[in-house]
ZAVEXKE-745351 format. One line per 8 residues: number of its first residue (from 0); their letters; for each residue x, y, z of N, C-alpha, C. Coordinates in Angstrom, 3 decimals, padded with zeros to 6 digits, always signed. Atoms other than C-alpha are relative to their C-alpha. Layout:
NUM) A) X Y Z X Y Z X Y Z  ... .
END
This chain:
0) MVRRATHL) +000.822 -001.194 +000.000 +000.000 +000.000 +000.000 +000.866 +001.258 +000.000  -000.861 -001.175 -000.065 +002.890 +002.390 +000.707 +000.430 +000.442 -001.385  -000.427 -000.342 +001.344 +004.080 +002.216 -002.883 -001.110 +000.739 -000.747  +001.124 -000.648 +000.678 +000.608 +003.146 -004.165 -000.250 +001.393 +000.555  +000.169 -001.327 -000.601 +000.370 +006.052 -001.714 +001.056 +000.961 -000.529  -001.013 -000.881 +000.575 +003.638 +007.403 -003.105 -000.376 +000.390 -001.423  +000.501 -000.367 +001.329 +002.065 +007.285 -006.576 -000.984 +001.162 +000.125  +000.946 -001.079 -000.244 -000.741 +009.467 -005.204 +000.749 +001.304 +000.265 .
8) AGVIETFT) -000.778 -001.204 -000.311 +001.788 +011.939 -003.786 +000.661 +000.548 -001.263  -000.632 -000.432 +001.252 +003.586 +012.052 -007.143 -000.998 +000.622 -000.962  +001.040 -000.559 +000.873 +000.360 +012.666 -009.069 -000.406 +001.384 +000.495  +000.392 -001.300 -000.556 -000.605 +015.493 -006.715 +001.076 +001.048 -000.252  -001.090 -000.947 +000.252 +002.812 +017.128 -007.007 +000.056 +000.381 -001.479  -000.003 -000.272 +001.440 +002.733 +016.811 -010.796 -001.158 +000.910 -000.379  +001.168 -000.819 +000.295 -000.781 +018.267 -010.934 +000.183 +001.440 +000.482  -000.112 -001.363 -000.529 -000.076 +021.252 -008.671 +001.030 +000.817 -000.776 .
16) RAYFGPDI) -001.013 -000.731 +000.765 +003.048 +022.183 -010.612 -000.470 +000.302 -001.420  +000.513 -000.236 +001.350 +001.320 +021.800 -013.986 -001.079 +001.073 -000.001  +001.129 -000.921 -000.034 -001.738 +023.800 -012.946 +000.368 +001.367 +000.575  -000.299 -001.247 -000.687 -000.278 +026.437 -010.611 +001.389 +000.556 -000.291  -001.337 -000.477 +000.344 +003.309 +026.706 -011.875 +001.081 -000.933 +000.515  -001.048 +000.967 -000.335 +006.545 +024.714 -011.755 +000.748 +000.287 +001.293  -000.741 -000.334 -001.221 +007.935 +026.549 -008.726 -000.867 -000.075 +001.259  +000.906 +000.117 -001.153 +004.946 +025.855 -006.434 +000.307 -001.290 +000.760 .
24) ESRLRPGF) -000.221 +001.166 -000.850 +005.648 +023.529 -003.530 -001.340 -000.493 +000.545  +001.206 +000.571 -000.610 +002.966 +021.156 -002.259 +000.428 -000.964 +001.105  -000.297 +000.944 -001.081 +002.725 +018.936 +000.799 -001.266 -000.772 +000.342  +001.093 +000.833 -000.498 +000.568 +016.168 +002.205 +000.160 -000.123 +001.497  +000.003 +000.205 -001.447 -000.381 +016.006 +005.870 -001.102 -000.993 +000.330  +001.046 +000.979 -000.342 -002.346 +013.209 +007.549 -001.344 +000.687 +000.219  +001.349 -000.523 -000.149 -006.084 +013.784 +007.415 -000.968 -001.155 +000.155  +001.015 +001.043 -000.085 -009.358 +011.911 +007.686 -001.120 +000.287 -000.976 .
32) FPFTEPSA) +001.151 +000.000 +000.881 -011.932 +011.208 +005.010 -000.565 -001.409 +000.060  +000.569 +001.325 -000.273 -014.368 +008.321 +005.484 +000.159 -001.033 -001.111  -000.075 +000.974 +001.083 -013.873 +006.732 +002.059 +001.422 -000.273 -000.483  -001.397 +000.257 +000.349 -010.075 +006.800 +001.895 +000.793 -000.351 +001.250  -000.876 +000.400 -001.098 -007.391 +005.204 +004.054 +001.306 -000.513 -000.584  -000.187 -001.217 -000.776 -004.772 +006.550 +004.454 -000.558 +001.222 -000.746  +000.524 -001.252 +000.544 -006.100 +010.070 +003.933 +000.995 +001.117 +000.275  -000.913 -001.122 -000.179 -004.281 +013.380 +003.576 -000.675 +001.305 -000.394 .
40) DVSMECHV) +000.354 -001.350 +000.418 -004.884 +017.108 +003.404 +001.131 +000.474 -000.899  -000.990 -000.501 +000.947 -003.118 +018.650 +000.425 +000.085 +001.513 +000.150  -000.234 -001.433 -000.096 -001.591 +022.095 +000.875 +001.059 +000.389 -001.013  -001.055 -000.523 +000.859 +000.496 +024.278 -001.366 +000.481 +001.322 +000.571  -000.596 -001.257 -000.424 +002.754 +027.213 -000.789 -000.943 +001.150 -000.349  +000.880 -001.147 +000.239 +000.797 +030.479 -000.489 +000.425 +000.724 -001.278  -000.297 -000.640 +001.276 +000.555 +032.044 -003.937 +000.196 +001.508 +000.124  -000.137 -001.445 -000.184 +000.537 +035.568 -002.482 +001.343 +000.332 +000.657 .
48) CRGASTRP) -001.220 -000.365 -000.736 +003.367 +035.690 +000.077 +001.161 -000.967 -000.240  -001.036 +001.024 +000.241 +005.271 +032.528 -000.991 +000.742 -000.373 +001.269  -000.594 +000.375 -001.275 +005.894 +031.861 +002.685 +000.771 +001.106 +000.693  -000.780 -001.092 -000.589 +007.569 +035.227 +003.322 -000.622 +000.518 +001.286  +000.664 -000.509 -001.204 +004.961 +036.106 +005.967 +000.367 -000.801 +001.243  -000.378 +000.827 -001.143 +006.297 +033.321 +008.185 +001.399 +000.335 +000.508  -001.367 -000.338 -000.381 +009.821 +034.736 +008.289 +000.037 +001.279 +000.840  -000.109 -001.215 -000.822 +010.962 +037.367 +010.804 +000.007 +001.254 -000.883 .
56) GGDPCRVC) +000.068 -001.248 +000.751 +010.082 +040.842 +009.551 -000.918 -000.061 -001.209  +000.895 +000.143 +001.147 +007.693 +039.471 +006.937 -001.335 +000.683 +000.249  +001.307 -000.643 -000.121 +004.471 +041.346 +006.258 -001.074 -001.055 +000.192  +001.099 +000.958 -000.194 +001.279 +039.634 +007.453 -000.715 -000.289 -001.326  +000.721 +000.411 +001.212 -000.590 +037.715 +004.751 -001.397 -000.440 +000.403  +001.356 +000.377 -000.382 -004.369 +037.548 +004.990 -000.495 -001.214 -000.769  +000.425 +001.173 +000.765 -004.633 +034.803 +002.359 +000.315 -001.288 +000.757  -000.393 +001.214 -000.723 -002.693 +032.169 +004.316 +000.036 +000.203 +001.508 .
64) RSQGWIEI) -000.042 -000.355 -001.421 -003.031 +033.906 +007.693 +001.414 -000.136 +000.565  -001.423 +000.019 -000.345 +000.763 +034.096 +007.773 +000.507 -001.379 +000.396  -000.472 +001.364 -000.237 +001.148 +030.323 +007.825 +000.892 -000.486 -001.139  -000.835 +000.363 +001.133 +002.807 +030.136 +004.401 -000.584 -001.086 -000.892  +000.614 +001.091 +000.741 +000.531 +027.306 +003.197 -001.512 +000.205 -000.090  +001.442 -000.048 +000.194 -003.017 +027.055 +001.821 -000.480 -001.419 -000.268  +000.577 +001.320 +000.251 -005.067 +023.869 +002.061 -000.839 +000.079 -001.275  +000.703 -000.059 +001.277 -006.358 +023.089 -001.422 -000.826 -001.237 -000.312 .
72) AGAGMVNP) +000.719 +001.219 +000.378 -007.651 +019.518 -001.431 +000.080 -001.042 +001.104  -000.071 +001.198 -000.803 -008.346 +016.280 +000.335 +000.381 -001.144 -000.932  -000.468 +001.099 +000.850 -006.829 +013.033 -000.912 +000.153 -001.266 +000.819  -000.277 +001.252 -000.690 -006.247 +009.416 -000.087 -000.142 -001.205 -000.899  +000.171 +001.278 +000.688 -006.178 +005.793 -001.124 -001.429 -000.476 +000.266  +001.374 +000.469 -000.171 -009.659 +004.383 -001.728 -000.007 -001.145 +001.011  +000.118 +001.017 -001.042 -010.649 +002.350 +001.329 -000.428 -001.322 -000.638  +000.368 +001.293 +000.576 -010.765 -001.378 +000.425 -001.475 -000.364 +000.220 .
80) RVLVACGI) +001.421 +000.284 -000.244 -014.251 -001.573 +001.978 -000.888 +000.652 -001.053  +000.755 -000.672 +001.064 -015.484 +000.904 -000.615 +000.070 -000.843 -001.269  -000.155 +000.841 +001.190 -014.079 -001.299 -003.376 -000.872 -001.250 +000.105  +000.829 +001.192 -000.211 -015.778 -004.383 -001.900 -001.468 +000.341 -000.196  +001.397 -000.417 +000.132 -019.089 -002.510 -001.681 -000.384 +000.245 -001.460  +000.249 -000.232 +001.423 -018.744 -001.738 -005.399 +000.223 -001.262 -000.835  -000.221 +001.251 +000.719 -018.008 -005.381 -006.282 +001.373 -000.118 -000.633  -001.369 +000.007 +000.535 -014.288 -004.772 -006.916 +000.913 -000.706 +000.991 .
88) DPDRYSGF) -000.928 +000.757 -000.836 -011.623 -007.120 -005.595 +001.158 +000.902 +000.444  -001.064 -000.899 -000.463 -009.325 -004.969 -003.386 +001.388 -000.644 +000.017  -001.303 +000.647 +000.087 -006.564 -007.588 -003.586 +000.577 +000.133 -001.408  -000.442 -000.134 +001.388 -006.414 -007.022 -007.339 +000.073 +001.458 -000.438  +000.085 -001.392 +000.425 -007.342 -003.345 -007.701 +000.096 +000.945 +001.187  -000.030 -001.071 -000.995 -006.695 -000.148 -005.788 -000.222 +001.311 -000.745  +000.186 -001.295 +000.648 -007.260 +003.489 -006.433 +000.270 +001.111 +000.985  -000.119 -001.146 -000.875 -006.745 +006.933 -005.110 -000.912 +001.104 -000.499 .
96) AFGLGIER) +000.921 -001.086 +000.315 -008.838 +010.058 -005.041 +000.536 +001.302 +000.580  -000.249 -001.307 -000.579 -008.343 +013.756 -004.575 -000.988 +000.987 -000.593  +000.988 -000.982 +000.422 -010.694 +016.682 -004.785 +000.464 +001.407 +000.310  -000.455 -001.375 -000.105 -009.849 +020.314 -005.370 -001.193 +000.915 -000.207  +001.117 -000.919 +000.125 -012.423 +023.042 -004.751 +000.195 +000.989 -001.142  -000.100 -000.889 +001.157 -013.183 +025.142 -007.820 +000.287 +001.444 +000.410  -000.254 -001.373 -000.440 -013.191 +028.395 -005.834 +001.476 +000.200 +000.333  -001.414 -000.103 -000.379 -009.732 +027.740 -004.425 +000.881 -000.041 -001.249 .
104) SLMIRHGV) -000.773 +000.070 +001.243 -008.418 +026.793 -007.883 -000.016 +001.331 -000.731  +000.149 -001.291 +000.664 -009.770 +030.003 -009.412 +000.802 +001.066 +000.741  -000.688 -000.979 -000.829 -008.387 +032.042 -006.532 +001.511 -000.042 -000.215  -001.451 +000.147 +000.106 -004.873 +030.677 -006.810 +000.481 +000.265 -001.416  -000.441 -000.131 +001.387 -004.631 +030.510 -010.592 -000.061 +001.436 -000.498  +000.191 -001.357 +000.507 -005.856 +034.081 -011.108 +000.363 +001.088 +001.003  -000.495 -000.984 -000.945 -004.365 +035.788 -008.055 -001.073 +000.709 +000.811  +001.050 -000.578 -000.831 -007.641 +036.458 -006.243 +000.447 -000.127 +001.450 .
112) TDIRDTVE) -000.529 +000.024 -001.365 -006.714 +037.396 -002.679 -001.049 -000.234 +001.072  +001.050 +000.227 -000.989 -010.096 +036.937 -000.973 -001.006 -000.996 -000.572  +000.864 +001.057 +000.518 -012.025 +033.690 -001.497 -001.481 +000.397 +000.041  +001.398 -000.445 -000.079 -015.244 +035.446 -000.504 -000.454 +000.653 -001.293  +000.364 -000.605 +001.281 -015.139 +037.280 -003.846 -000.624 -001.008 -000.955  +000.506 +001.023 +000.928 -015.921 +033.983 -005.585 -001.446 -000.389 +000.262  +001.358 +000.427 -000.345 -019.258 +033.511 -003.815 -000.964 +001.143 +000.302  +000.862 -001.118 -000.374 -020.615 +037.005 -003.164 -000.937 +000.461 -001.109 .
120) GDVRFSRA) +000.917 -000.337 +001.083 -022.249 +037.390 -006.599 +000.198 +001.373 -000.613  -000.276 -001.300 +000.598 -020.631 +040.695 -007.606 +000.218 -000.188 -001.504  -000.051 +000.147 +001.451 -021.204 +041.029 -011.366 +001.356 +000.413 -000.554  -001.316 -000.436 +000.489 -017.906 +042.883 -011.811 +001.023 -001.123 +000.120  -000.913 +001.132 -000.177 -016.050 +039.856 -010.456 -000.295 -001.079 -001.032  +000.399 +001.066 +000.935 -018.011 +037.350 -012.567 +000.374 +000.345 -001.442  -000.289 -000.411 +001.383 -017.581 +039.334 -015.795 +001.481 -000.067 -000.307  -001.443 +000.073 +000.227 -013.808 +039.391 -015.325 +000.414 -001.392 -000.476 .
128) FGMEA) -000.299 +001.372 +000.407 -013.936 +035.614 -015.947 -000.927 -000.463 -001.119  +000.847 +000.335 +001.127 -016.377 +035.756 -018.863 -001.313 -000.637 +000.373  +001.260 +000.592 -000.462 -019.442 +034.811 -016.815 -000.986 +001.102 +000.319  +001.062 -000.870 -000.476 -022.738 +036.462 -016.178 -000.391 -000.479 +001.383  +000.371 +000.374 -001.359 -023.867 +036.516 -012.577 -001.376 -000.605 +000.047 .
END
């Protein structure tokens, strides 16, 4: 199972660098999701401060709350019980899953500094992305 979990970590790292840029760092931390085991929270380096807010003398960052990292997804290896419930032999097959929120993706990719802008319904914000509110 460890080897397959490393494949998941590699896919996540490849995805974050392809989508957000080659110099973006990502990390996995233990987490809990009922349909995956092991599970992880996926974070990436803050796209605004790049971690500078965590260093002495660094300006506060309201995007990452001066932690240097932003949680972007949940991930994990599909729990074998889920596979059994779907009629799949877990000794033969395995899988992994990860989910990235669309608001967080938009925020990071386009430099939006306040996630609330994505849900408040301001037409000026929506039109900037070619959408009508």
